[in-house]
Each structure stands twice: as C-alpha cells, then as structure tokens.
Backbone as ProteinMPNN parsed JSONL, in Angstrom:
{"seq_chain_A": "MKEDKLLGHDPLSDSDSILSEEYYGRRAAPVAAPVKARPTHYKVICISMYTRDIEDLDAKVAELKRRGWTKANKSQLIRLALSQIDLDKLPTPRQ", "coords_chain_A": {"N_chain_A": [[0.835, -1.168, 0.0], [0.41, 2.236, -0.663], [2.113, 4.929, 0.894], [0.892, 7.447, 0.935], [-1.795, 6.912, 0.966], [-2.377, 5.887, 3.434], [-3.849, 6.395, 6.589], [-2.942, 8.829, 8.944], [-3.784, 8.722, 11.499], [-5.708, 6.561, 13.46], [-9.088, 6.612, 13.333], [-10.879, 5.119, 14.838], [-9.676, 4.416, 17.163], [-10.214, 5.966, 19.343], [-12.761, 5.302, 20.096], [-14.08, 4.52, 22.476], [-13.953, 6.815, 24.131], [-15.271, 8.632, 22.508], [-17.852, 7.51, 22.318], [-18.587, 7.485, 25.031], [-18.643, 10.202, 25.668], [-20.342, 11.414, 23.706], [-22.732, 9.864, 23.634], [-23.312, 9.004, 26.211], [-22.887, 11.133, 27.811], [-20.744, 13.538, 29.391], [-18.375, 12.55, 31.802], [-18.714, 13.262, 35.196], [-16.507, 15.21, 37.126], [-14.517, 13.608, 39.573], [-15.634, 13.849, 42.881], [-14.151, 14.908, 45.775], [-14.347, 13.338, 48.896], [-15.825, 14.921, 51.678], [-13.803, 16.073, 54.347], [-14.098, 14.598, 57.378], [-14.537, 15.63, 60.708], [-12.58, 14.347, 63.319], [-13.754, 12.208, 65.892], [-13.968, 13.388, 69.244], [-14.656, 12.326, 71.625], [-13.694, 9.833, 72.203], [-10.799, 7.652, 72.004], [-8.818, 5.504, 70.033], [-6.941, 2.915, 71.323], [-4.046, 0.911, 72.021], [-3.342, -1.92, 73.838], [-1.343, -4.213, 75.769], [-1.948, -7.547, 76.69], [-1.902, -10.493, 78.662], [-2.218, -13.724, 77.163], [-3.91, -15.48, 78.497], [-5.479, -13.72, 80.032], [-6.82, -12.41, 77.975], [-8.271, -14.532, 76.946], [-9.952, -15.016, 79.154], [-11.366, -12.596, 79.19], [-12.649, -12.706, 76.681], [-14.254, -14.952, 77.163], [-15.94, -13.993, 79.163], [-17.301, -11.97, 77.768], [-18.594, -13.56, 75.869], [-20.271, -15.005, 77.584], [-21.874, -12.941, 78.585], [-23.207, -12.241, 76.215], [-24.564, -14.631, 75.783], [-26.352, -14.43, 77.84], [-28.051, -12.515, 76.932], [-27.094, -9.954, 76.474], [-26.583, -8.689, 73.77], [-24.987, -6.842, 72.441], [-22.64, -6.728, 73.796], [-19.166, -6.204, 74.375], [-15.524, -6.37, 74.386], [-14.399, -3.854, 74.996], [-16.508, -2.537, 76.326], [-16.755, -4.155, 78.599], [-14.267, -3.805, 79.847], [-14.413, -1.04, 80.36], [-16.545, -1.05, 82.187], [-15.408, -2.497, 84.31], [-13.348, -0.729, 85.014], [-14.852, 1.427, 85.929], [-15.876, 0.461, 88.279], [-13.828, -0.121, 90.011], [-12.252, 0.441, 93.128], [-9.746, 2.279, 94.135], [-8.788, 2.823, 96.672], [-9.331, 0.565, 98.107], [-7.551, -1.33, 97.345], [-4.839, -3.507, 98.124], [-1.722, -2.45, 99.576], [1.129, -2.517, 97.596], [3.835, -4.877, 97.862], [7.265, -4.155, 98.015]], "CA_chain_A": [[0.0, 0.0, 0.0], [1.204, 3.448, -0.761], [2.157, 5.724, 2.112], [-0.006, 8.599, 0.865], [-3.16, 6.472, 1.195], [-2.533, 5.473, 4.826], [-4.254, 7.442, 7.524], [-1.939, 9.097, 9.971], [-4.406, 8.486, 12.814], [-6.832, 5.625, 13.398], [-10.23, 7.305, 13.933], [-11.628, 4.235, 15.732], [-8.918, 4.149, 18.383], [-10.824, 6.745, 20.422], [-14.202, 5.015, 20.083], [-14.639, 4.504, 23.832], [-14.153, 8.175, 24.625], [-16.302, 9.257, 21.679], [-19.155, 6.992, 22.747], [-18.922, 7.895, 26.39], [-18.941, 11.631, 25.704], [-21.446, 11.779, 22.837], [-23.973, 9.142, 23.906], [-23.558, 8.816, 27.647], [-22.621, 12.378, 28.514], [-19.406, 13.645, 29.975], [-18.278, 12.094, 33.19], [-18.5, 14.327, 36.175], [-15.212, 15.133, 37.801], [-14.687, 12.967, 40.887], [-15.759, 14.777, 44.004], [-13.444, 14.421, 46.962], [-15.211, 13.222, 50.073], [-15.491, 15.947, 52.667], [-13.021, 15.599, 55.484], [-14.899, 14.601, 58.597], [-13.795, 15.885, 61.943], [-12.416, 13.133, 64.124], [-14.47, 12.308, 67.164], [-13.116, 13.752, 70.373], [-15.152, 11.702, 72.851], [-12.982, 8.582, 72.458], [-9.578, 7.413, 71.249], [-8.47, 4.099, 69.853], [-5.649, 2.654, 71.951], [-3.554, -0.461, 71.923], [-2.754, -2.364, 75.097], [-0.939, -5.616, 75.756], [-2.52, -8.384, 77.738], [-1.511, -11.892, 78.577], [-3.195, -14.502, 76.394], [-4.898, -16.034, 79.44], [-6.399, -12.637, 80.358], [-7.664, -12.188, 76.794], [-9.222, -15.653, 76.901], [-10.959, -14.755, 80.193], [-12.187, -11.481, 78.727], [-13.503, -13.231, 75.61], [-15.234, -15.849, 77.768], [-16.927, -13.16, 79.854], [-18.125, -11.336, 76.731], [-19.451, -14.612, 75.315], [-21.294, -15.299, 78.581], [-22.828, -11.82, 78.571], [-24.029, -12.377, 75.013], [-25.464, -15.763, 76.014], [-27.377, -13.973, 78.778], [-28.932, -11.544, 76.299], [-26.427, -8.684, 76.211], [-26.125, -8.994, 72.412], [-23.996, -5.877, 71.972], [-21.497, -6.726, 74.716], [-17.858, -6.362, 73.743], [-14.398, -6.263, 75.312], [-14.244, -2.47, 75.445], [-17.537, -2.257, 77.33], [-16.449, -4.877, 79.824], [-13.125, -3.127, 80.479], [-14.902, 0.235, 80.904], [-17.342, -1.369, 83.37], [-14.47, -2.857, 85.386], [-12.667, 0.501, 85.455], [-15.778, 2.292, 86.666], [-16.226, -0.145, 89.551], [-12.67, -0.352, 90.883], [-12.005, 1.437, 94.181], [-8.297, 2.223, 94.359], [-8.511, 2.861, 98.103], [-9.504, -0.78, 98.67], [-6.481, -2.222, 96.871], [-3.76, -3.638, 99.115], [-0.467, -1.78, 99.274], [2.043, -3.51, 97.005], [5.124, -5.129, 98.531], [8.367, -3.838, 97.104]], "C_chain_A": [[0.886, 1.239, 0.0], [1.061, 4.257, 0.517], [1.154, 6.871, 2.09], [-1.459, 8.216, 1.1], [-3.415, 6.022, 2.633], [-2.954, 6.653, 5.683], [-3.171, 7.613, 8.575], [-2.466, 8.786, 11.363], [-5.591, 7.543, 12.624], [-8.043, 6.267, 14.081], [-11.026, 6.438, 14.901], [-10.883, 3.955, 17.04], [-9.496, 4.89, 19.584], [-12.305, 6.442, 20.571], [-14.812, 5.014, 21.482], [-14.897, 5.914, 24.342], [-15.214, 8.904, 23.815], [-17.681, 8.811, 22.127], [-19.541, 7.5, 24.124], [-19.289, 9.37, 26.456], [-20.202, 11.972, 24.906], [-22.767, 11.122, 23.242], [-24.31, 9.043, 25.392], [-23.321, 10.079, 28.452], [-21.231, 12.378, 29.112], [-19.437, 13.177, 31.422], [-18.037, 13.283, 34.098], [-17.129, 14.133, 36.817], [-15.418, 14.491, 39.169], [-14.682, 14.015, 42.0], [-15.07, 14.164, 45.207], [-14.418, 14.393, 48.135], [-14.825, 14.304, 51.078], [-14.751, 15.336, 53.853], [-13.879, 15.724, 56.738], [-13.997, 14.883, 59.794], [-13.713, 14.594, 62.744], [-13.169, 13.297, 65.433], [-13.507, 12.616, 68.303], [-13.557, 13.072, 71.658], [-14.535, 10.328, 73.113], [-11.717, 8.538, 71.617], [-9.384, 5.916, 71.131], [-7.075, 3.919, 70.442], [-5.265, 1.198, 71.73], [-2.919, -0.81, 73.257], [-2.305, -3.811, 74.949], [-1.558, -6.32, 76.941], [-1.978, -9.788, 77.561], [-2.614, -12.672, 77.874], [-4.281, -15.08, 77.299], [-5.935, -14.966, 79.818], [-7.346, -12.347, 79.193], [-8.698, -13.298, 76.667], [-10.328, -15.462, 77.935], [-11.912, -13.648, 79.765], [-13.147, -11.942, 77.635], [-14.599, -14.132, 76.17], [-16.331, -15.053, 78.478], [-17.85, -12.452, 78.861], [-19.084, -12.361, 76.135], [-20.581, -14.951, 76.284], [-22.332, -14.181, 78.652], [-23.754, -11.913, 77.368], [-25.02, -13.524, 75.164], [-26.619, -15.362, 76.912], [-28.258, -12.866, 78.194], [-28.318, -10.183, 76.031], [-25.782, -8.793, 74.829], [-25.057, -8.037, 71.903], [-22.781, -5.789, 72.891], [-20.208, -6.896, 73.921], [-16.762, -6.131, 74.783], [-14.236, -4.847, 75.855], [-15.26, -2.125, 76.529], [-17.202, -2.909, 78.657], [-15.273, -4.235, 80.565], [-13.572, -1.802, 81.082], [-15.723, 0.006, 82.166], [-16.432, -1.691, 84.555], [-13.754, -1.617, 85.917], [-13.585, 1.39, 86.285], [-16.08, 1.75, 88.06], [-15.046, -0.323, 90.497], [-12.52, 0.802, 91.881], [-10.529, 1.322, 94.556], [-7.935, 2.23, 95.841], [-8.632, 1.481, 98.749], [-8.435, -1.763, 98.21], [-5.403, -2.314, 97.934], [-2.51, -2.903, 98.649], [0.497, -2.812, 98.712], [3.324, -3.66, 97.826], [6.234, -4.828, 97.532], [9.667, -4.372, 97.59]], "O_chain_A": [[1.964, 1.261, 0.593], [0.001, 4.262, 1.143], [0.617, 7.231, 3.137], [-2.282, 9.081, 1.401], [-4.566, 5.799, 3.009], [-2.466, 7.77, 5.512], [-2.567, 6.641, 9.029], [-1.688, 8.605, 12.3], [-6.39, 7.731, 11.707], [-8.025, 6.45, 15.298], [-11.781, 6.972, 15.714], [-11.434, 3.311, 17.933], [-9.285, 4.477, 20.724], [-13.04, 7.258, 21.127], [-15.945, 5.461, 21.658], [-15.949, 6.18, 24.924], [-15.974, 9.704, 24.362], [-18.58, 9.634, 22.297], [-20.683, 7.898, 24.353], [-20.167, 9.748, 27.231], [-21.042, 12.738, 25.379], [-23.815, 11.767, 23.194], [-25.482, 9.004, 25.765], [-23.537, 10.086, 29.664], [-20.626, 11.324, 29.31], [-20.407, 13.39, 32.149], [-17.255, 14.182, 33.791], [-16.673, 13.007, 37.015], [-16.394, 14.799, 39.853], [-13.85, 14.921, 42.042], [-15.372, 13.039, 45.607], [-15.207, 15.317, 48.329], [-13.643, 14.566, 51.299], [-15.049, 14.225, 54.291], [-14.324, 16.813, 57.102], [-12.855, 14.428, 59.864], [-14.685, 13.842, 62.825], [-13.216, 14.385, 66.008], [-12.367, 12.152, 68.309], [-12.899, 13.222, 72.687], [-14.821, 9.716, 74.142], [-11.573, 9.282, 70.646], [-9.746, 5.158, 72.03], [-6.147, 4.66, 70.115], [-6.077, 0.377, 71.304], [-2.059, -0.081, 73.752], [-2.822, -4.547, 74.109], [-1.676, -5.77, 78.035], [-1.64, -10.211, 76.455], [-3.793, -12.329, 77.973], [-5.444, -15.157, 76.903], [-7.126, -15.264, 79.915], [-8.528, -12.073, 79.399], [-9.854, -13.047, 76.327], [-11.499, -15.711, 77.649], [-13.123, -13.754, 79.958], [-14.33, -11.603, 77.666], [-15.74, -14.086, 75.71], [-17.509, -15.401, 78.4], [-19.054, -12.35, 79.098], [-20.258, -12.061, 75.921], [-21.718, -15.161, 75.862], [-23.529, -14.445, 78.765], [-24.958, -11.687, 77.491], [-26.17, -13.421, 74.735], [-27.729, -15.877, 76.778], [-29.123, -12.335, 78.891], [-28.962, -9.333, 75.417], [-24.568, -8.969, 74.725], [-24.291, -8.399, 71.009], [-21.979, -4.863, 72.768], [-20.16, -7.627, 72.932], [-17.042, -5.745, 75.918], [-13.967, -4.662, 77.042], [-14.917, -1.497, 77.53], [-17.347, -2.295, 79.714], [-15.296, -4.139, 81.792], [-13.164, -1.463, 82.192], [-15.617, 0.779, 83.118], [-16.658, -1.214, 85.668], [-13.574, -1.47, 87.126], [-13.139, 2.033, 87.235], [-16.497, 2.507, 88.936], [-15.241, -0.644, 91.67], [-12.645, 1.973, 91.524], [-10.123, 0.369, 95.221], [-6.893, 1.701, 96.227], [-8.087, 1.257, 99.83], [-8.424, -2.913, 98.648], [-5.081, -1.316, 98.579], [-2.281, -2.759, 97.448], [0.662, -3.881, 99.3], [3.825, -2.697, 98.405], [6.153, -5.198, 96.361], [10.693, -4.19, 96.936]]}, "name": "protein", "num_of_chains": 1, "seq": "MKEDKLLGHDPLSDSDSILSEEYYGRRAAPVAAPVKARPTHYKVICISMYTRDIEDLDAKVAELKRRGWTKANKSQLIRLALSQIDLDKLPTPRQ"}
C-alpha cells in the first residue's frame, strides 16, 4: 500500500471516549469526600494483655451475650471494670 493512502491516525482508536462523551454524557469530575472531623469523645488505643487474660475477657463477653447482652464487647467490659474499681480498697504492694 502506498504511504499517501494510509491514515496518519486511526479514527476508531478513540471510540470509547467518543461513545462515552457523545452518547452517555461527559463524566462528572470525581468529588473528593469531605473531610470529617475526628471524634473527640474517644480514642483508639492499643494495650498488651496476657493470652490467658484475653481468653478470660472473651469468655466473659461470650457469657454476657449468652445472657442476652447482644452488643457486649471487650471495650464495654473493660470500661465497666474501670468504673467499679475502688483504688482505696487495693492492698499496698510489697516492694
């Protein structure tokens, strides 16, 4: 084939963009999600616990759920324990 008869650009190579713009309308520019303020009434923390203590905690949560407290979780149980502890009743540690 002679060079002068060849097209310099394939008109069908842009068919997806032509179809999407002409028949389906132009795509809207992506809108960035608004930045939400972080909650200030709680913080996520990480603590270490012995595996036996974690097993006990899990068992207590499972028992609460068995008794009907369907939304019981480890955080709730720890918060409950913290609210009930009386530091004045703890024995003085031996050093």
